[in-house]
C-alpha positions in Angstrom: -8.5 -34.0 -7.8 -12.2 -34.7 -8.0 -12.5 -33.9 -4.3 -10.8 -30.6 -4.9 -13.3 -29.8 -7.7 -16.2 -30.7 -5.5 -14.8 -28.5 -2.7 -14.3 -25.6 -5.1 -17.9 -25.8 -6.3 -19.2 -26.0 -2.7 -17.1 -23.0 -1.7 -18.2 -21.0 -4.7 -21.8 -21.8 -3.9 -21.4 -20.7 -0.3 -19.6 -17.4 -1.1 -21.8 -16.4 -4.1 -25.0 -17.6 -2.4 -24.5 -15.6 0.8 -23.2 -12.7 -1.3 -26.3 -12.7 -3.5 -28.6 -12.9 -0.5 -26.9 -9.9 1.2 -26.9 -8.0 -2.1 -30.7 -8.5 -2.6 -31.4 -7.4 0.9 -29.1 -4.4 0.8 -29.9 -3.2 -2.7 -33.6 -3.9 -3.0 -34.7 -0.4 -2.2 -32.1 1.3 -4.3 -32.8 -0.9 -7.3 -36.4 0.1 -7.1 -35.4 3.8 -7.1 -33.2 3.2 -10.2 -36.2 1.9 -12.3 -38.1 5.2 -12.1 -39.9 6.8 -15.0 -36.7 8.5 -16.3 -34.6 5.4 -16.2 -34.7 3.4 -19.5 -32.1 0.7 -18.6 -34.5 -1.7 -17.0 -34.1 -4.2 -14.2 -31.6 -6.2 -16.2 -29.0 -3.4 -15.9 -30.2 -2.3 -12.4 -29.6 -5.8 -10.9 -27.1 -7.1 -13.4 -24.4 -4.5 -12.6 -24.1 -5.1 -8.9 -24.3 -8.9 -9.4 -21.5 -8.7 -12.0 -19.5 -6.6 -9.6 -20.0 -9.3 -6.9 -18.7 -12.0 -9.3 -15.9 -9.6 -10.3 -14.8 -9.0 -6.7 -15.0 -12.7 -5.7 -13.1 -14.0 -8.8 -10.4 -11.2 -8.5 -10.1 -12.1 -4.8 -9.7 -15.8 -5.5 -7.1 -15.1 -8.1 -5.0 -12.8 -5.9 -5.5 -15.0 -2.8 -4.4 -18.2 -4.6 -1.3 -16.5 -6.0 -0.3 -15.0 -2.6 -0.8 -18.4 -1.0 1.4 -20.1 -3.7 4.1 -17.5 -3.2 4.2 -17.3 0.6 2.9 -20.6 1.9 3.3 -23.5 -0.5 6.3 -25.4 -1.7 7.1 -25.0 -5.4 7.4 -28.7 -6.0 4.3 -30.0 -4.2 1.0 -30.7 -5.9 -0.9 -28.0 -4.0 1.3 -25.4 -5.6 0.3 -26.5 -9.1 -3.4 -26.7 -8.1 -3.1 -23.1 -6.6 -1.9 -21.8 -10.0 -4.8 -23.7 -11.7 -7.3 -22.2 -9.3 -5.8 -18.7 -9.9 -6.0 -19.2 -13.7 -9.6 -20.4 -13.6 -10.6 -17.5 -11.3 -8.8 -15.1 -13.6 -10.8 -16.4 -16.5 -14.0 -15.8 -14.6 -12.6 -12.4 -13.6 -12.1 -11.5 -17.3 -15.7 -12.5 -18.1 -17.1 -10.6 -15.2 -15.0 -7.5 -16.1 -16.4 -7.7 -19.7 -20.0 -7.9 -18.4 -19.4 -5.1 -15.9 -18.0 -2.8 -18.7 -21.1 -3.6 -20.9 -23.6 -2.9 -18.1 -21.7 0.2 -16.9 -22.0 1.6 -20.4 -25.8 1.0 -20.5 -26.1 2.5 -17.0 -24.3 5.7 -18.0 -25.9 6.0 -21.4 -29.4 5.2 -19.9 -30.0 2.6 -22.6 -31.7 -0.8 -22.4 -29.7 -3.9 -23.1 -29.1 -4.6 -26.8 -31.0 -1.5 -28.0 -30.5 -0.2 -31.5 -27.2 1.4 -32.1 -25.8 0.4 -28.7 -23.0 -1.8 -30.2 -21.2 1.1 -32.0 -21.7 3.4 -29.0 -20.2 0.7 -26.7 -17.1 0.5 -28.9 -16.8 4.3 -28.7 -17.3 4.1 -24.9 -14.4 1.7 -24.6 -12.1 3.9 -26.7 -13.0 7.5 -25.9 -14.6 7.6 -22.4 -12.4 7.4 -19.3 -14.7 4.9 -17.6 -14.7 2.7 -20.7 -10.9 2.8 -21.1 -10.5 1.8 -17.5 -12.9 -1.1 -18.0 -11.0 -2.2 -21.1 -7.7 -2.0 -19.2 -9.2 -4.2 -16.5 -10.2 -6.8 -19.1 -6.7 -6.8 -20.6 -5.0 -7.2 -17.2 -7.3 -10.0 -16.2 -6.6 -11.7 -19.5 -2.9 -11.4 -19.0 -3.1 -12.8 -15.5 -5.1 -15.8 -16.9 -2.4 -16.5 -19.5 0.5 -16.2 -17.0 -1.2 -18.5 -14.5 -1.5 -21.3 -17.1 1.6 -20.6 -19.1 4.2 -19.7 -16.5 4.3 -22.5 -14.0 7.6 -21.6 -12.3 7.7 -19.9 -8.9 9.9 -17.1 -10.4 6.9 -15.8 -12.4 4.4 -15.9 -9.5 5.5 -12.6 -8.0 5.1 -10.9 -11.4 1.7 -12.4 -11.8 0.6 -11.5 -8.3 1.7 -7.8 -8.8 -0.1 -7.7 -12.1 -3.3 -9.1 -10.5 -3.1 -6.5 -7.8 -2.7 -3.8 -10.4 -5.9 -5.0 -11.9 -7.7 -3.5 -8.9 -6.6 0.1 -9.8 -9.0 0.7 -12.7 -12.0 -0.3 -10.6 -10.9 2.0 -7.8 -10.5 4.8 -10.3 -14.0 4.1 -11.6 -15.5 3.8 -8.1 -17.6 6.6 -6.7 -15.3 6.6 -3.7 -12.5 7.8 -5.9 -14.1 11.1 -6.3 -15.8 11.5 -2.9 -14.6 13.0 0.2 -12.4 16.0 0.5 -10.1 17.7 -1.9 -7.8 14.8 -2.7 -9.5 11.6 -3.9 -9.4 8.3 -2.0 -8.1 6.0 -4.7 -5.3 4.7 -2.6 -7.7 3.9 0.3 -10.0 2.0 -2.1 -7.0 0.0 -3.6 -5.6 -0.9 -0.2 -9.0 -1.9 1.0 -9.7 -4.1 -2.1 -6.3 -5.6 -2.0 -6.5 -6.5 1.7 -10.0 -8.0 1.2 -8.8 -10.0 -1.8 -5.8 -11.5 0.1 -8.1 -12.4 3.1 -11.1 -13.8 1.2 -9.2 -15.3 -1.7 -6.5 -16.8 0.5 -9.1 -18.5 2.7 -10.9 -19.9 -0.3 -7.6 -21.3 -1.7 -6.7 -22.9 1.7 -10.1 -24.6 2.0 -10.0 -25.9 -1.6 -6.4 -27.1 -1.5 -6.6 -28.6 2.0 -7.1 -32.2 0.7 -4.0 -31.8 -1.6 -1.8 -31.2 1.5 -0.4 -33.7 3.9 -1.8 -33.4 7.5 1.5 -32.0 8.8 1.6 -29.4 6.0 -2.0 -28.1 6.7 -0.8 -26.6 10.0 2.1 -24.8 8.3 0.0 -23.4 5.5 -2.8 -22.3 7.8 -0.3 -20.6 10.1 1.3 -18.7 7.2 -2.1 -17.8 5.8 -3.2 -16.6 9.2 -0.3 -14.1 9.2 -1.4 -12.7 5.9 -5.0 -12.6 7.1 -4.0 -10.6 10.2 -2.2 -8.0 8.2 -5.2 -7.8 5.8 -7.6 -7.5 8.8 -5.7 -4.4 10.2 -5.5 -2.8 6.7 -9.2 -3.4 6.2 -10.0 -1.9 9.6 -8.0 1.3 8.9 -9.0 1.9 5.3 -12.6 0.9 5.9 -13.0 3.4 8.7 -11.4 6.2 6.6 -13.5 5.4 3.5 -16.7 4.9 5.4 -16.4 8.2 7.4 -15.5 10.1 4.2 -18.7 8.8 2.6 -21.0 9.2 5.6 -19.5 12.4 6.8 -21.6 12.8 10.0 -23.4 10.8 12.6 -26.7 11.8 10.9 -25.5 10.1 7.7 -25.6 6.7 9.4 -29.4 6.8 9.1 -29.2 6.9 5.3 -29.3 3.7 3.2 -25.5 4.1 2.6 -24.9 4.4 6.4 -27.1 1.3 7.1 -25.1 -0.8 4.8 -21.9 0.5 6.4 -23.2 -0.4 9.8 -24.1 -3.9 8.6 -20.6 -4.3 7.1 -19.1 -3.3 10.4 -21.1 -6.0 12.2 -19.9 -8.6 9.6 -16.3 -7.3 10.1 -16.5 -7.8 13.9 -17.8 -11.4 13.4 -14.9 -12.1 11.0 -12.5 -10.8 13.5 -13.9 -13.3 16.0 -13.4 -16.1 13.5 -9.8 -15.0 13.0 -9.2 -15.0 16.7 -10.6 -18.6 16.9 -8.3 -19.7 14.1 -5.2 -18.2 15.7 -5.9 -19.3 19.3 -7.7 -22.6 18.9 -7.7 -24.1 15.4 -3.9 -23.9 14.8 -3.2 -25.5 18.2 -5.6 -28.3 17.3 -3.8 -28.7 14.0 -0.5 -29.0 15.7 -1.7 -31.6 18.2 -4.1 -33.6 16.0 -3.6 -32.8 12.3 -6.5 -35.0 11.0 -9.1 -33.9 13.5 -7.9 -30.3 13.4 -8.2 -30.1 9.6 -11.9 -31.0 9.8 -12.4 -28.3 12.5 -10.6 -25.8 10.4 -12.7 -26.6 7.3 -16.0 -26.3 9.2 -15.0 -23.0 10.8 -13.6 -21.7 7.5 -16.8 -22.4 5.5 -18.8 -20.5 8.1 -16.3 -17.6 7.8 -16.6 -17.7 4.0 -20.4 -17.4 4.3 -19.9 -14.2 6.3 -17.3 -13.0 3.9 -19.6 -13.6 1.0 -22.3 -11.6 2.7 -19.8 -8.7 3.2 -18.9 -8.9 -0.4 -22.5 -8.7 -1.4 -23.0 -5.6 0.8 -19.9 -4.1 -0.8 -21.4 -4.6 -4.3 -24.6 -3.0 -3.1 -22.6 -0.1 -1.5 -20.9 0.6 -4.8 -24.3 1.3 -6.4 -25.7 3.3 -3.4 -24.9 7.0 -3.4 -23.4 8.4 -0.2 -25.3 11.0 1.8 -24.8 14.6 0.8 -22.4 16.2 3.3 -20.8 19.6 3.3 -17.5 18.5 4.9 -15.6 15.4 5.8 -15.2 14.1 9.3 -11.4 14.6 9.6 -10.5 18.1 8.7 -12.1 21.4 7.7 -10.0 23.4 5.4 -9.6 26.9 6.6 -10.0 30.0 4.4 -7.4 32.0 6.2 -3.7 31.9 5.6 -2.4 29.4 8.2 -0.1 30.3 11.0 3.0 28.4 12.2 1.0 26.4 14.7 -1.6 25.2 12.3 0.5 22.2 11.0 0.3 20.8 14.5 -3.4 21.4 15.1 -5.1 19.9 12.1 -5.0 16.3 10.9 -5.9 14.4 7.7 -4.9 10.7 8.2 -3.3 9.2 5.1 -4.3 5.5 4.9 -1.0 4.3 3.2 1.3 6.0 5.7 -0.9 5.3 8.7 -0.7 1.6 8.0 3.0 1.7 7.1 3.9 3.5 10.3 1.7 1.3 12.5 3.1 -1.9 11.0 6.7 -0.7 11.1 6.5 0.1 14.8 4.7 -3.2 15.6 7.2 -5.3 13.7 10.2 -3.5 15.1 8.9 -4.0 18.7 8.2 -7.7 17.9 11.7 -8.1 16.6 13.4 -6.6 19.6 11.1 -8.7 21.9 12.2 -11.9 20.1 15.9 -10.9 20.4 15.4 -10.4 24.2 13.8 -13.8 24.5 16.8 -15.3 22.8 19.1 -13.5 25.2 20.7 -11.2 22.5 20.9 -7.5 23.2 19.7 -4.7 21.0 20.6 -1.1 21.7 17.8 0.9 23.1 18.8 4.1 21.3 17.9 2.3 18.0 14.4 1.6 19.3 14.0 5.2 20.3 15.3 6.5 16.9 12.9 4.1 15.1 9.9 5.1 17.2 10.7 8.8 16.9 11.2 8.6 13.1 7.9 6.8 12.6 6.1 9.3 14.8 7.6 12.1 12.7 6.7 10.3 9.5 3.1 9.9 10.6 2.9 13.6 11.7 4.3 14.8 8.4 2.1 12.6 6.2 -1.1 12.9 8.2 -0.9 16.2 10.1 -1.3 19.8 9.1 1.4 19.7 6.5 -0.6 17.1 4.7 -3.5 19.5 4.5 -1.5 22.7 3.7 0.7 21.2 1.0 -2.4 21.1 -1.2 -2.3 24.9 -1.3 1.1 26.2 -0.2 4.3 25.3 -2.0 6.3 26.1 1.1 4.3 23.3 3.0 4.9 21.0 0.1 8.6 21.7 0.2 8.7 21.2 4.0 6.9 17.8 3.5 9.3 16.7 0.8 12.4 17.8 2.7 11.3 16.2 5.9 10.8 12.9 4.1 14.1 13.2 2.2 16.5 14.6 4.8 15.2 14.6 8.3 13.3 11.3 8.7 16.1 9.2 7.1 18.5 10.5 9.7 16.3 8.8 12.3 15.3 5.6 10.5 18.6 4.5 9.0 20.7 4.5 12.2 17.9 2.3 13.8 19.2 -0.5 11.5 15.8 -2.2 10.7 17.3 -4.5 8.1 20.0 -5.7 10.5 17.3 -6.4 13.1 15.1 -8.3 10.5 18.1 -10.4 9.4 18.7 -11.5 13.0 15.1 -12.4 13.9 13.4 -13.7 10.7 13.9 -17.4 10.1 15.0 -18.6 6.7 12.7 -21.1 5.0 14.0 -24.3 3.7 10.9 -25.5 1.8 11.3 -23.1 -1.2 8.5 -20.8 -0.3 9.0 -17.0 0.1 9.1 -15.4 3.5 10.5 -12.2 5.0 14.1 -13.4 5.0 13.8 -14.4 1.3 12.4 -11.0 0.4 15.3 -9.3 2.1 17.8 -11.6 0.4 16.3 -11.5 -3.1 15.0 -7.9 -3.3 16.5 -5.5 -0.8 20.0 -6.7 -0.3 21.0 -6.6 -4.0 19.5 -3.1 -4.3 21.4 -1.8 -1.3 24.6 -3.4 -2.5 24.2 -1.6 -5.9 23.7 1.7 -4.1 26.4 1.3 -1.5 28.7 3.8 -3.3 27.6 7.3 -2.3 27.8 8.6 -5.9 24.9 6.4 -7.1 22.4 7.6 -4.4 23.5 11.2 -5.0 22.6 10.9 -8.7 19.3 9.2 -7.7 18.6 12.2 -5.4 19.1 14.6 -8.2 16.8 12.6 -10.4 14.1 12.4 -7.7 14.2 16.2 -7.2 13.8 16.7 -10.9 10.8 14.4 -11.0 9.2 16.0 -7.9 9.5 19.6 -9.2 9.7 19.5 -13.0 7.2 16.9 -14.0 3.4 16.6 -13.8 3.9 14.9 -10.4 4.1 18.4 -8.9 0.5 19.1 -9.8 -0.6 15.5 -9.4 0.6 15.3 -5.8 -1.5 18.3 -4.8 -4.7 17.0 -6.4 -4.8 13.3 -5.8 -4.0 10.8 -3.1 -2.2 8.6 -5.5 0.1 11.4 -6.6 0.8 12.4 -3.0 1.6 8.8 -2.1 4.0 8.5 -5.1 5.7 11.8 -4.2 6.2 10.9 -0.5 7.4 7.4 -1.3 9.9 8.6 -3.8 11.2 11.3 -1.4 11.5 8.9 1.6 13.2 6.1 -0.3 15.7 8.3 -2.0 16.6 10.0 1.3 17.0 6.7 3.1 19.2 5.2 0.3 21.4 8.3 0.4 21.8 8.3 4.2 22.4 4.5 4.2 25.2 4.9 1.7 26.8 7.5 4.0 26.3 5.3 7.1 27.8 2.2 5.5 31.2 0.8 6.2 34.0 2.2 4.1 35.4 -1.2 3.4 38.4 -1.5 1.0 37.0 0.5 -1.9 38.1 4.2 -2.1 34.7 5.0 -3.8 33.0 4.3 -0.5 35.5 6.0 1.8 35.1 9.1 3.8 36.4 11.4 1.0 33.8 10.1 -1.5 31.1 10.4 1.1 32.0 14.1 1.9 32.1 14.8 -1.9 28.6 13.3 -2.2 27.4 15.4 0.7 28.8 18.5 -1.0 27.2 17.6 -4.3 23.8 17.2 -2.5 24.3 20.6 -0.9 24.9 22.2 -4.3 21.8 20.4 -5.6 19.6 21.7 -2.8 21.1 25.2 -3.1 20.1 25.3 -6.8 16.6 24.1 -6.2 16.2 26.4 -3.3 17.3 29.3 -5.4 14.8 28.4 -8.1 12.0 28.3 -5.5 13.0 31.6 -3.9 12.6 33.6 -7.1 9.6 35.9 -7.1 7.1 35.7 -10.0 8.0 39.1 -11.4 11.6 38.0 -11.6 10.9 34.5 -13.0 7.5 34.3 -14.7 7.5 30.5 -14.9 8.7 29.9 -11.3 7.5 26.9 -9.4 5.8 29.1 -6.8 3.6 30.9 -9.3 2.8 27.7 -11.2 1.9 26.0 -7.9 -0.5 28.7 -6.7 -2.3 28.9 -10.1 -2.5 25.1 -10.3 -3.9 24.4 -6.9 -6.3 27.3 -6.8 -5.4 28.7 -3.4 -8.5 29.7 -1.5 -7.4 32.9 0.2 -8.6 35.3 -2.4 -5.2 36.9 -2.7 -3.0 37.5 -5.7 0.2 35.5 -6.2 2.2 38.6 -5.2 0.3 38.8 -1.9 1.3 35.3 -0.7 5.0 35.4 -0.1 6.2 31.9 0.8 9.6 30.9 2.2 9.9 27.7 0.1 13.5 28.2 -0.9 14.5 29.2 2.6 12.8 26.1 4.0 14.8 23.9 1.6 18.1 25.7 2.4 17.6 25.5 6.2 16.6 21.8 6.3 19.3 20.8 3.8 22.0 22.7 5.6 21.1 21.2 9.0 20.7 17.6 7.9 23.7 17.6 5.6 25.8 19.2 8.3 24.8 16.4 10.7 25.6 13.8 8.1 29.1 15.4 7.4 30.0 15.5 11.1 28.9 11.9 11.5 31.1 10.8 8.5 34.1 12.6 10.0 33.6 11.2 13.4 33.2 7.7 12.1 36.3 8.1 10.0 38.4 9.2 13.0 37.0 6.4 15.1 37.9 3.8 12.5 41.4 5.4 12.1 41.9 5.4 15.9 40.8 1.8 16.2 43.0 0.7 13.3 46.0 2.6 14.8 45.4 0.8 18.2 45.1 -2.6 16.4 48.3 -2.0 14.4 50.1 -0.9 17.6 49.0 -4.0 19.5 50.2 -6.2 16.6 53.5 -4.4 16.5 54.0 -4.8 20.2 53.1 -8.5 20.0 55.6 -9.0 17.2 58.3 -7.2 19.2 57.7 -9.4 22.3 57.8 -12.5 20.1 61.1 -11.5 18.5 62.6 -10.8 21.9 61.6 -14.1 23.3 
């Protein structure tokens, strides 16, 4: 235990020391600019705020990383699991304190007041209660406090997922307060910032936890834990690469912007990121093999290399804290898409692009994991239909095109493009993804863990399988489909999805999941229950057709016939840029819903009928063969 405490202090010194050094170097010029004649906050606020954010980021990362390691890599009954929860709790306590200091210094920075000036106490309370930035800071403090309590009070593994999710949710307020949340193009980049921060927390915090807890693990367990952490780190590395590039280019905006202080820090972070990638490659290709061959000697090699990696990570964290206080260069447009001021034509959805970070990562990971699964099956000598691989690849390509192509841009202004996006996610793409049987493939290739930790197979068994079993009857997904359509068109999510990246992500995720669950209920085996037979499936398809018909009719009404129509509300809400009246922009939103719904539901109905006839024919042949066998037996 004493050795673990010594290691924890040493790791904290390495991370915070390198982070402070990088922060001072990166932020020195900007801090000098902040202390001009009009700035009354003083150097305590100018330097205290980025330092507090550095401690905030490091402690939040250590909390999240220790929880993720306890959930996915450690045995619930081993000593390292208990120490991981203790580490997460102590880190969460520091996180709470850092969040409090950050809120206080943010108030003084925005109010342009020196620390502890007269009347600042009452104004700070009003800031926490009445100002958005203050309320978000208070929410972060509450979340960090709740995580601290759960880490020390809930010691069972069943509470670790809840605590980890709550800790990840604690990153949202900081992302909403970040300057990046309001930069870039029309929609904000909140989701990009959250994914970036979450991936960095898993990577940095997980490595800190592995290094601190290494002495609490037996030599043979070190190799297993490092290998599992390496898998998490690889996913975090890819997520950081994608979101970091998107966020950096949105802030810099042009090649000329790289010469600004903001661009210089971005370039330095890129260099650190490349170095960290080399460290990761050494871990996967060299250190893990040494741990397998010589656990004792390999553990020391891992520790030395990991401490060096943590020093670079600390420097990157310091640069990130400096970057948060450095204004991005003024640009007139982003680097990905330039919104046109003319009414788009039919080919424009295929010519413009605006990559969405969440769906870019999701599509990339989904294709990679599916290919890896089919490759593992081939190595084991088990076949997997090629048409399923083709359907999965085509579905993911279409998903990426819809969420990152021209429809992604135009749905911010045209309700017809919004409807096409939602209907493609809800009706077209599930017809490609569900027949690819990704869950069946995962069940065949993912190994079950016998040590009590949670892996891919356990996630499927504990989370997805019960949900799919509950929605196997087609009536349940049909009701869910109706509820999702109501949420998408008759709640504030309609406006929110056009204005914010977070709202768009919620809309697209709801549409895709509801469509996949509905199609999966139609594709499932009829079994012995009449509620899941062909008749009930066809009735569910008919109900969905009526549902789409009603929504399409509502969308097709002109504003003069229906003053509160979705179309009129949409155009007024999103402030369409074409300088035309609502009557001058006829959009085929209702027709688009009718056409896509009719085509996809027709395909689903034909598939259900064909499957029912195939099963009936197979059963008839089976019964005939049994009858003939009985007849021959009776004759003999």
